[in-house]
C-alpha positions in Angstrom: -90.3 -16.2 36.1 -88.5 -13.4 33.9 -86.7 -12.0 36.6 -86.0 -15.5 37.6 -84.3 -16.1 34.5 -82.3 -12.9 34.4 -80.9 -13.7 37.8 -80.0 -17.5 36.5 -78.3 -15.9 33.1 -76.4 -13.6 35.6 -75.3 -16.0 38.2 -74.4 -18.3 35.3 -72.3 -15.9 33.1 -70.7 -14.9 36.5 -69.4 -18.6 36.9 -68.4 -18.6 33.5 -66.0 -15.4 34.1 -64.6 -17.0 37.6 -63.9 -20.3 35.7 -62.4 -18.2 32.8 -60.2 -16.3 35.4 -58.7 -19.4 36.6 -58.3 -21.3 33.4 -55.8 -19.9 31.2 -54.5 -21.8 28.2 -51.0 -21.0 26.7 -50.6 -21.4 23.2 -47.1 -22.3 22.8 -45.4 -23.0 18.7 -42.1 -24.7 19.3 -40.1 -24.3 16.2 -38.3 -27.5 14.7 -41.4 -29.7 14.1 -40.6 -31.7 17.8 -41.2 -31.0 21.6 -37.9 -32.2 23.2 -38.6 -34.8 26.2 -36.4 -32.4 28.3 -38.9 -29.7 27.6 -42.0 -32.0 27.6 -41.1 -32.6 31.4 -40.9 -29.2 32.4 -44.5 -28.2 30.5 -46.2 -31.2 32.1 -44.8 -30.1 35.8 -45.9 -26.4 35.1 -49.4 -27.6 34.0 -49.5 -29.9 36.8 -49.0 -27.4 39.6 -51.4 -24.6 38.4 -54.9 -25.7 38.4 -56.8 -24.4 35.0 -53.6 -23.9 32.7 -53.3 -25.7 30.0 -50.4 -25.6 27.4 -51.4 -25.8 23.5 -48.6 -27.1 22.3 -47.9 -26.8 18.3 -45.0 -28.2 16.6 -43.9 -26.9 13.4 -41.3 -27.2 11.0 -38.6 -24.8 11.2 -39.6 -24.0 7.2 -42.8 -21.9 8.0 -42.6 -21.7 12.1 -41.1 -18.4 12.5 -43.4 -16.6 9.5 -46.4 -18.4 11.5 -46.0 -17.0 14.9 -45.2 -13.5 13.0 -48.2 -13.9 11.2 -50.6 -14.8 13.8 -49.2 -11.7 15.8 -49.9 -9.3 13.0 -53.5 -11.0 12.8 -54.2 -9.8 16.8 -54.0 -13.4 17.5 -50.3 -13.8 18.9 -49.5 -17.5 20.4 -48.8 -16.7 24.3 -45.1 -17.7 23.5 -42.6 -19.1 20.9 -39.5 -20.5 20.6 -37.5 -19.6 17.9 -34.0 -18.1 16.2 -33.2 -15.4 18.1 -32.6 -13.2 14.9 -36.3 -12.7 14.8 -36.7 -10.9 18.0 -35.3 -7.6 16.7 -38.1 -7.2 13.8 -40.8 -8.6 17.0 -40.1 -5.9 19.8 -39.9 -3.3 16.3 -43.1 -4.3 15.8 -44.3 -3.8 19.4 -45.6 -7.8 19.3 -43.3 -9.1 22.3 -42.4 -8.2 25.9 -39.1 -7.8 27.1 -37.3 -10.1 29.4 -36.0 -9.2 32.5 -33.2 -10.8 34.7 -31.8 -10.9 38.1 -27.8 -9.8 38.3 -27.7 -13.7 39.2 -29.5 -15.3 36.8 -27.3 -12.9 33.4 -24.0 -13.8 35.6 -25.1 -18.0 34.8 -25.3 -17.5 31.0 -22.2 -18.4 29.1 -19.8 -15.3 27.9 -21.8 -13.7 24.9 -24.9 -15.6 24.9 -27.1 -12.6 26.2 -25.9 -10.4 23.3 -27.9 -12.5 21.2 -31.0 -11.4 22.3 -30.1 -7.8 23.0 -30.9 -4.9 21.1 -32.1 -1.3 22.2 -30.4 -1.9 26.2 -33.4 -4.7 26.4 -33.5 -8.4 26.1 -36.2 -9.7 24.1 -35.7 -13.4 24.4 -34.5 -15.8 26.6 -32.0 -18.3 24.9 -32.6 -22.0 25.0 -30.5 -23.3 22.5 -26.8 -22.8 21.8 -23.8 -23.4 19.4 -20.3 -22.5 18.8 -18.6 -24.3 15.8 -15.9 -26.1 15.1 -13.2 -27.4 12.2 -14.0 -31.1 11.3 -11.4 -33.4 9.7 -11.3 -36.7 8.1 -8.1 -38.6 9.0 -8.3 -41.4 6.7 -8.5 -39.1 3.7 -6.1 -36.6 4.8 -3.2 -39.4 5.8 -4.0 -40.4 2.1 -3.0 -37.5 1.0 0.3 -37.8 2.9 -0.2 -35.1 5.4 -0.4 -35.8 9.5 -4.3 -35.3 10.6 -3.6 -32.3 13.0 -5.0 -28.9 13.8 -3.9 -25.9 11.1 -3.5 -23.3 13.2 -3.8 -20.2 10.8 -5.6 -19.8 7.2 -2.4 -20.5 6.0 -2.3 -24.0 7.2 -5.8 -24.4 6.2 -5.1 -23.7 2.6 -1.9 -25.5 2.3 -3.8 -28.7 3.7 -6.8 -28.4 1.6 -4.5 -27.9 -1.7 -2.2 -30.9 -0.2 -5.5 -33.0 -0.2 -6.9 -32.0 -3.4 -3.5 -32.5 -4.8 -2.9 -35.8 -3.6 -6.4 -37.6 -3.4 -9.7 -37.9 -5.6 -11.5 -35.4 -2.8 -11.7 -32.0 -2.4 -9.5 -30.3 0.6 -12.2 -28.4 2.1 -16.2 -28.2 2.1 -17.2 -24.5 1.9 -20.8 -23.3 1.9 -22.1 -20.7 -0.8 -26.0 -21.2 -1.4 -28.3 -18.7 -0.9 -28.7 -19.5 2.3 -28.3 -18.7 6.2 -25.5 -21.1 7.0 -23.4 -19.6 4.0 -23.3 -16.5 5.8 -22.7 -17.9 9.4 -19.5 -20.0 7.8 -17.8 -16.7 7.0 -18.9 -15.5 10.3 -17.0 -18.4 11.8 -14.3 -17.2 10.0 -14.9 -13.3 10.2 -15.3 -14.2 14.2 -11.3 -16.2 14.1 -10.1 -12.7 12.7 -11.2 -10.3 15.2 -13.7 -8.9 12.3 -17.2 -7.6 13.2 -20.7 -6.9 11.5 -21.8 -4.0 13.5 -19.6 -2.2 16.5 -20.1 -2.1 19.7 -22.4 1.2 19.2 -24.5 -0.5 16.9 -22.6 0.9 13.7 -21.9 -1.1 10.4 -18.3 -2.5 10.6 -17.9 -5.1 7.9 -16.1 -3.2 6.0 -12.3 -3.6 7.4 -9.1 -5.3 6.4 -10.3 -8.1 8.6 -13.1 -9.0 6.4 -11.2 -8.2 3.4 -8.6 -11.2 5.0 -11.3 -13.4 5.6 -12.8 -13.1 1.9 -9.3 -13.4 0.6 -9.3 -17.0 2.3 -12.4 -18.2 0.4 -10.3 -17.0 -2.7 -7.0 -19.0 -1.7 -9.4 -21.8 -1.1 -11.6 -21.6 -4.0 -9.6 -24.3 -6.0 -10.0 -26.9 -3.5 -13.8 -26.3 -2.6 -15.8 -29.0 -3.6 -17.1 -28.6 -7.2 -19.7 -26.0 -7.4 -19.9 -24.5 -4.0 -22.5 -21.8 -4.7 -24.7 -24.8 -4.4 -24.2 -26.5 -1.2 -25.6 -25.4 2.0 -23.7 -26.6 5.2 -25.5 -29.5 5.9 -25.2 -31.1 2.9 -21.1 -31.2 4.1 -22.6 -33.9 6.3 -22.6 -36.6 3.4 -19.8 -35.4 1.5 -17.6 -35.5 4.8 -18.9 -39.1 5.6 -18.2 -40.3 1.7 -14.8 -38.9 1.6 -15.2 -36.5 -0.7 -14.1 -33.6 1.5 -11.3 -33.8 4.0 -12.5 -30.7 6.0 -15.6 -28.6 6.7 -16.6 -26.5 9.8 -20.4 -27.2 11.7 -21.4 -27.4 15.1 -20.8 -30.3 17.9 -23.9 -32.3 16.3 -21.5 -33.1 13.6 -19.1 -36.0 15.7 -22.1 -38.0 15.9 -23.4 -37.4 12.5 -20.2 -38.7 11.4 -19.3 -41.5 13.7 -20.3 -44.7 11.9 -18.7 -43.7 8.4 -16.0 -41.4 9.4 -14.2 -43.4 12.9 -11.3 -41.3 13.1 -12.1 -37.8 12.9 -10.7 -34.9 14.3 -12.6 -32.0 15.4 -10.1 -28.7 16.1 -10.5 -25.4 16.6 -11.1 -23.1 13.7 -7.9 -22.0 12.0 -7.5 -17.7 13.2 -6.7 -15.2 10.3 -3.7 -12.6 10.3 -5.6 -10.3 12.6 -7.2 -12.5 15.3 -7.7 -15.4 17.4 -9.9 -18.8 16.8 -14.0 -18.0 17.7 -17.0 -19.1 16.4 -20.2 -17.4 15.5 -22.2 -17.8 18.8 -26.3 -18.6 17.7 -29.1 -19.2 19.8 -32.9 -20.2 19.5 -34.7 -18.2 21.9 -38.0 -18.4 23.6 -40.5 -14.8 23.3 -43.1 -13.9 25.3 -46.0 -12.4 22.8 -47.9 -8.8 23.8 -51.5 -8.9 24.1 -52.5 -12.6 25.2 -54.0 -10.9 28.8 -51.5 -14.0 30.4 -47.9 -12.3 29.3 -46.9 -13.2 33.3 -47.7 -16.9 33.2 -46.2 -17.3 29.8 -42.9 -15.6 31.3 -43.0 -17.8 34.2 -43.3 -21.0 31.8 -40.0 -19.4 29.5 -38.6 -19.6 33.0 -39.0 -23.0 34.1 -37.9 -24.2 30.4 -34.6 -22.2 30.8 -33.8 -22.7 34.6 -30.3 -24.5 35.6 -31.7 -28.3 35.6 -34.3 -27.9 32.7 -31.7 -26.3 30.4 -28.9 -28.9 31.7 -30.8 -31.7 30.7 -31.8 -30.2 27.1 -28.4 -29.0 26.6 -26.8 -32.5 27.5 -29.8 -34.6 25.8 -29.6 -32.7 22.5 -26.0 -32.4 22.2 -25.5 -28.6 22.3 -22.9 -26.1 23.8 -23.6 -25.3 26.9 -25.8 -22.2 27.4 -25.3 -21.4 31.4 -22.3 -22.1 33.2 -23.5 -24.9 35.2 -20.2 -25.8 37.4 -21.6 -22.1 39.0 -24.5 -23.9 39.6 -22.4 -27.0 41.7 -22.8 -29.1 38.8 -20.1 -31.6 38.8 -18.7 -34.1 35.9 -20.5 -31.7 33.7 -20.7 -33.3 30.2 -19.1 -31.1 28.4 -16.0 -31.9 29.3 -15.6 -34.9 27.7 -13.8 -34.7 24.0 -14.2 -32.8 21.6 -16.8 -30.7 24.1 -14.0 -27.9 25.4 -13.2 -27.3 21.8 -16.7 -26.0 21.4 -16.5 -24.4 24.7 -13.3 -22.7 24.8 -14.3 -20.4 21.6 -17.5 -19.1 23.6 -15.4 -16.2 24.7 -14.0 -15.1 21.4 -16.8 -15.6 19.5 -19.3 -13.1 17.9 -23.0 -12.7 18.0 -25.1 -14.3 14.9 -26.4 -10.2 14.1 -30.2 -9.7 15.1 -31.4 -7.2 12.5 -35.1 -6.3 11.6 -34.7 -7.4 7.9 -32.7 -10.6 8.1 -33.1 -11.6 4.3 -31.6 -8.4 3.7 -28.5 -9.2 6.1 -28.4 -12.5 4.5 -27.7 -11.0 1.2 -25.1 -9.1 1.9 -23.0 -11.7 2.9 -24.4 -14.2 -0.3 -23.6 -11.7 -2.9 -20.0 -10.7 -1.5 -19.3 -14.8 -1.3 -20.7 -15.7 -4.3 -19.0 -13.0 -6.0 -15.5 -14.5 -5.2 -16.5 -18.0 -6.0 -17.7 -16.9 -9.1 -14.8 -14.5 -10.2 -17.6 -11.1 -10.2 -15.3 -9.3 -8.6 -12.0 -8.2 -6.4 -12.2 -8.6 -2.5 -11.1 -5.2 -2.1 -14.1 -4.2 -4.3 -16.6 -6.8 -3.0 -16.2 -6.2 0.8 -16.5 -2.0 -0.5 -19.6 -3.2 -1.7 -21.0 -5.3 1.1 -20.3 -2.4 3.2 -22.3 -0.2 1.3 -25.2 -2.6 1.2 -24.9 -3.2 5.2 -25.8 0.5 5.8 -29.2 -0.2 4.3 -29.7 -2.7 6.2 -32.2 -2.1 9.1 
């Protein structure tokens, strides 16, 4: 009887092993607190096509999401896959917590210019871009015309300053909203202007390049705009500008393609134009992506990459971009798509500055990078240093960031 019981247990264990070999659960952490319908369609189809495969979706708010993914990986219980900001990829790669991603030449060719630079470090790709944005200048024409000005795109830094001054001098509104709070989009907004002046944070070899004439000209723009900004600019981050713009308290600010819809009800006469360029460059924008990263140590990395590629494939990615209102991450016309959504106004503005834009810098210590920019920007806003001195100091600080 004991022999029979032993065989029975062994058979049961073998059966369980066979089942576990087939049954695989992917733990998917989705930053942002929700799963977009376009993604859910792909996930459902992925599960339906693979017997025994399930996907445990965990939607986590941005404030805690990225830290949670990293903490789970550090504790030896990594998620299978996570959608997170591309800025985290270098740190995860350095800690050997994610696997590199390969693209075929055909796949690489489908991405818009510069997009893959946002996920590249050390000669490898560490994530698959899944959401992409560029920026533009939004203008409240009612406020601008009330100041006696024409609501037309300011082409240069100098034009922007002159228009902001005219609004401030002739209305109760501030000419422009500029982010100055200790927050990531304060750095992002500054980079929108820096990349519109042919500036760099790191050069092509990865060396610090912030201490430059281009950066000085951009910080001087902030100094020149200071009298025409909203009150207390160090207390404001970019997303809070939306309400000021909608209420006619600022005439202009920089944000992404989602802005038009956010303003439509209260600002029916808004104009979306390229970011004015500085004396040393052409109009550009920061290129920001959120990406899908595949974590190491789960035992089903290949399956996770399959899901990541499915979510970011042509039709699936197009559905996400078009329904969410994102700058197109792929060149869909190369794929044979016609009547693409980004031909309609104001999309050409956001697409045109892809080629001239620059990536969000990818470093291991993003908080320290953010602090470099915050210190420089707040320094000029609070009168705590000269343009030359603050840029020189920022260059020194950047050299310590890894």
